[in-house]
Structures are given as structure tokens and as C-alpha cells.
N, C-alpha and C positions, 0 to 999 in steps of 0.2 A: 350416642352418649345417654345411657341412662334411661327412665323408663319415663312417660307421663307423670307430669304433677297431682295429684289429687285437688278435687277443689270442693270447699261446703258452699252451701247452700246459701248466696247474696241473699238481703233485703231486697223484697220489690221496690221499696221504697226511697231510697237513702244508702248512705256509706254504711259498710261493714255489713257483717255476715248475722243471720237469722238468731243465732245461737247468743250474740252478742249484745244484745240489746238489753240495756241498762234493764233492771226492775222497776215497778210503777212505784215503789216505798224510795228507790231511787230517786227518781225524777222528781217526785214530790220535797225531796230534802235537796235539792237540788235549786228548783226553780227560784225560792228569795234569792239567792244569791247570782242568780242570774238577771233577776229582776233589778236589784240594785245595783250592780255592774252597767247596764244597757238604759237603765233610767226608764225603762217602759216592758209591758208584757202582760199579756192575762193572767189575770187569778187563778182561772182553771187549766192542769195540765190536761193539755189535748191529747189522745189516743192516735196512732196511725188506722186509716182505713184500710181494715184488713181485706186477703186477696179476694175471699169470695164474696166480698161486698161489692167488688169492679164490675160494672157492665162493659164490654166490649163488644164493639160493632166486629160480625162473621166475618173472617177471612173474605180478601175479595179473592184471592188467587189459589191454585186447587195443582199443587206439584205432580209431577210425573213419577211415577210409580219407583222409577231407578234411584230419587230422590229422598225412596220415604224414610228411608233410614238417617238421614243428618236431616231434616227438614222437621220443626217441629209447631203445633197452632196452640199449644199448651197456655193455659194464660198465665201461667208464673214469668214462661220464658217471653211472652208478647210485653207484659208488665214492667218487666225489667230489663227489658232492653228498648224502653219507650223516651228514656231521658237519660243526659249526662248526669252530672253529680256539681253544676252549679245550686247555689243556694234556692233561687227560682224553682229549679227542676223538682229537689227534695221536695221543697214544701208544697209546688203541684200534687207530687205521686204522694204524699204524707196525708193528704185529702182526698187521696182518688179520682184525682182531676187526671186520666188519663187519655188528652186529647189526639194523639196522633200515634199509637199504636203500631208497630209494624207489624202486619200480616201473619207472617211467617219468622221464622227463628233459625238458620242455618249453622249446624256447627260440623264443617267440613275437617274430614280427619288430614287430609292431606293434600297436596297443589292439582292431582286429578278431580278430587271432588269440587273444589272450586273450577279447575274450569268448567266441569260441567254445569255446576250452579248460572256459571254467569252468562256459560251458552243460554240453558232454560232463561232468564232473566232476561238476555237480549230478542230471545225469540216470544214471549209472554208481553213485552214491554214494562216491564217491571223496576223496578228502582233495587238495586243491590246497595248496602250501606256496611260496609266495612267498619265494624266494630270489634278495639281489643279489648282494655279494661273498665271502657264506661266510662270514663274520670271527667270526660269531655266538662270546660265548662261555659261554652261559645255555642252550646246545640250543635255542633256538629255530628251528633250521632242520634237525635232525635227526627224523625223519619218522615217529617214534614214536607210533603215531596209535590201536592197539589191533583189537581185532575189529570195532568198529560201523562199519569203515568199508569196503570193497570192496579199497581197496588205497589206494597213496601218490603223486601225479603230484607233483614240482619243478619249479618254475613259476621258470626262471634268465632275466632281465631283463636279460642281457647286451648283447643285440642292441639296447636301449632305452637308445643312449650318447649322445644328440645335444642340443647347444646349440640349441634352436630358435627364439629369438629373444632381443634382448636391447633393454632401452629405456633408453638411455645416458643420457637426460634424469631420468628417476628414478633409475638407476642398479640395475636389475632387471633378471631374466634366466631364460626358463620353460627349464628343464632336464628331461631325461626321467630315468626313475628311476634305469635301470643306467648313468648314465655313474658312473663310477670319481673317484677323487678328481684321478689326474693330469689324467685323460682330460677332464673340464669344466674342469680348468684353463689346460690347454694351448688348451682353444674360446676361453675367456673374455681371455687372454691375449691373443689377435688384435687384441680390443677396448680394449686397456691395465685390464683389469679384474679380479678376483679375488673368489673367494668367500668366502676368506679363514678358513674351517674345516679343522682338521688336526689330528683322531684319530689316535692311534696307530696306527688302520688303515689310515690314508691312500692308501697303496698300493694296495689291493684293495676296500675297502669304497666301498658306493653314495649315491647321492643320497637314494633311495629307502630305502636301509639305515637312514640316516642322521635318514631324518624316523620312520622306523619304533619306532626304539630311542631317541628322543630324547639322538643321539649329542652328547656333550661334546667340544670341539677344547682344543689345547693354548695357545689363545692364554688370558691369564689373565683379564681381568678386561671389562667390557662384554660385547661378543659372545662368548659362551663357549659355548653351547649350540648347538644348530642353528636350535633353539627362536624364537632373536631374530632370524633371515635367512629364516623362511617369512614369504611373504604370503599364497600358496595353496595349496590342494594338489589332486591329482584320483585318483580312483582308480576300479578297476573289481571291481563285488561281483555274486553271481550275480543281484543283482537290479537291476542294473543303474548306470550312471556316477552317483558322488558327487563333488561337486565344490564348493567353496568359494569366494565371493566372492575378487577379490585386490580387497582397500581399504589406501589409505594408514594409515589407524588408526578405528579404531570403540570406541564403548564403550556398542554397544547389546546389553546381556549375555554371557551365555558366548560365546568367540572357537568356532565351528566348526571351524577347525584341528585344536583339542584333541583333539577324539575319534581323529582320524589321527595325529598325534605322540604315539609313544608303544604305539601300538595292536600293537606288534607284529607284524603283518599278518592278524591275526585278523578285521578289518573287511574287508579288499577289499585288491585289489593294486593299490598305488601306480603310479601311472606318470609321472606328469609334476610338479613344481612350480613357482612362481612365488618367487623368492628372492632375497631384496636382494644386493647386490654391493658392490665398491668398486672405489675406484682404484686400480692397484697403487700400492704403497708407493715413494717417492723416498729419504727420509729414514729411516737405521735405525742403533742401538746398540745393543751388546749388553756384557754386565760379569758374569764370574763371580765372587761374592762368596763367601769360606771364614770357615766358623762352627768355634767350638768343639766345640758341641754344636750338636744338633737343635731343642733349647728356644728357645735365643736366635734360632735361624734364624724358627722358628715366631712368636716376637715382632716381629721385624723382619719381616715379610709381614705379621703382623695390622697395624701401622703401614699400610703401604703400600696394602693394600687398602682400608685407611679414609680416606687421605689427600685423594683425588680425581686423583691423577698417574695412573691407570690405565695401569699397564705393559701394553707389550702380551703379554710372557711373564714369568710370576712364580712359579718353577717352585723347589721346595726337596728338594733331594735329602739322603735321610739319608748317612749314614757308610757303609753297603753299597752302596747304589747310588753313591754319587758315587766308591768305588773301583773297583766292579764297570765302569763307563762310562770309568774313567779324567779326568771332568772335575776334580777337584780334589784337594790335597793331601792325602796317608794319614789316615785320623783323625779327619777332619773334614766337617760336614756345607757342602751347595755352595748357593747360592742361582742361577740361572737366570736371569737380568735382561734384560729387552730392552724397547726403545722403536721404533717403527716410524710415520710418518705419509707420507703422500702431500701434505699441506700445508703442514707448515712444518716446520724443522729441530729436532730432539729432542736438543740438547745439556742445552739447559737442566730440564728436569722426570728425564734420566738425573743431573746433576748433582743435583738435590735426593734422589733415590730412593737415591742411593748414600751421602749423607752420615745418609739417614735410615737404614738398614744400619750404618753406621758408630756412633750411636748405640746400636746391639745389638751391639757386638763384632765388628761384620763386618770381613772384613777383603778388601777390594774389588781386585780383580785391573785390568787392563790395559781401558780401554771402547776398546772396536773398531765401526766402521764396518759390518763385514761380519764374523760368526762362519766361524774359519778351523779344521780340523780339530785342529788342534797347541795352540787356545786351549781353556778349560775349555766355553763356550758348543759352539763346536761339536764338541769330544769328544762333548758329550752328546748 
């Protein structure tokens, strides 16, 4: 289905694309407000160390000619794959401290390439590190492998980005592991479907990364983690192919999918998965509810969670986050509340939820069918 999704070049040091970097003038204008809010900060706005000024050690590995078309020692590839996107990672890369770059970066085009790559890595004694969108905040993609390996090869799965098959009747889709959140949603939209999984890293993270890390999404109840959406997983290992059966449900012992869910890439390279998808919602309602303090909001959230109303979104912001995102009144906690459905209007459950929040001192704003940037939900 469809063609590969084009990619813009990402920054070598942090989130986003090279062509989306704020100008020096924009940074200078933003600096005083940032210092005021954080209570600290240097007086001089730093610039990131340019790629050409970063010194890298020579690659310790020499790939065979058969892999030459998919393996690269290009400096941008090596630097941009050296870290995830935790604050510590971004600061080190911003300052040009690339401590453990991969020796090589591979971009396999299909499972055949991955099989050949893993076979060579095993023979060469090289560490193979699966890489999705590079959004890890726990050091999972950093090639800090030690001297027991001859080198490190980062395996970037970005070319495996397609929705391969859709089972409309069962509402399921077979999707390659390198598909990003926007990429797979664009492809599912043509079928009137959605995966409905929106982690904070949605723009850049991938299905395979979500599975490998047991990712959680912003939607609050019922289907909150990728675990809830996975029907089967396929992975390649140095010992061969691993694939779980796609079943509607089974009570026969432990679920084999749980081996790959949360495996952090140590058991194999996840290449695709069958996942449960949903009809795109037709009815939506959202509302921001202010609370005098976070504790009162937490009590309201507890009741909503136990009520059986199952709000789509039920995220409580403390006073600081609410102020930072301009979501609510100064000094108040803010509950971002939302309902959606492809089957029926959601006015009634929203009304009951708002009444629940009022019982705990909540001050609801206007209920809207679609969030806008000027209202609390849209601002957040």
C-alpha cells in the first residue's frame, strides 16, 4: 500500500529537522523569558557545535561489499545516531561531545538486508543496535557497548515504513516497524482508520520502537499502551525469524508477544506487527477544568477513572505545567478532559464527567467539539 514516506534531514544534535531551527534573533528574544521562568541560565545564548567541527574516531569495522549499499560511515549518520533524545543526550550532542558514536549506520530496505546484516555482525563480533525514531530517553540507542565487541552498527529501520495489509473486517493492520506515528496514520486514513496511539514522541517515534519500549500514549483510559493494540509481532534475530501467531484472543498460557513487548531491542530486530486499529472518530468533545489545587484535581481524576465513563483524554496538569503551556488560569491546576467516538455522540458522557469534576471543586470551561489553540485543551 502506497510508497515510502520521504524524510527531511534531522538535526545532528537534538529534536526536529535542520530546516526548522529557530534563528539567532528568535533565540535571543526567547532567552529572558526562559531565564525568568527557570530561575537560572547563562547570559550568553550558546550555539550548537557544527557537524564539521566534531571529531570522530575512525570506524573499527569494514563491511563486506555486499552490504556497501546500505551501510555508511558518513559523519552526519554517525553523529545523529549516537544518542537518543533525553535532556542529557541533547546537551552532550549540542556541545559536540559524541562519546560513543556507532562505527557504522545501516539502513536496511527489507528483511533480506536485515538478515545479511545480522549474519555479518555475528561473524564480525559487532553489536547490532536497532534504531527506530531515535527518541529514546533512557540511553537505549547509545552505542556504549564496551571492549567485548569489535564495534557497533546502528540498524536504522526508517525504510521499513509501510502499512502492508489492512483487515477491515477485523479492524487490524500489518505495519512495518519503521513507520512513524504520522506516517502510519496518513496511510491508515485512506481506509478511514486510525491506530489511535499518540505518545509524546509521536512525530518521530516508530511502531517498532513503541513495541520495544511498551510505549504509552496520551489517551487516558482503555487502550493506553501499545500492549493493548498488538495482535502479533515479527522479529529477525541472529538465530532466525521469530513470529507470534495472530489470534483474536487466547487463554493458552503466557502470551508470546510479551517477550518482544518491552524487550528494548535485545532479543531481535522487530520488523513488523499486526495491530488493532479503530474507525476514525466522528464525534468529539473537549473541555478544560480548573482546580484550585492539584490534590482536588487528583481526586476528580480518581473518580473519573473508576466511573466507567472511559474518557479519551483525562490529563491533569499541575499549576506549573498549566502556566507553562498557557492552558489554564494562573495558579490553578488544569484537567484536560475529552471524549470521542466513531459510533455515537459523546455529549452525555461529557456532561456526567463535568458534573463529577464539579463535585471536587472543578471549574469547567466551555465544552467544544474541536480543540482550538485559544482554548485550554488546544493550548496544551
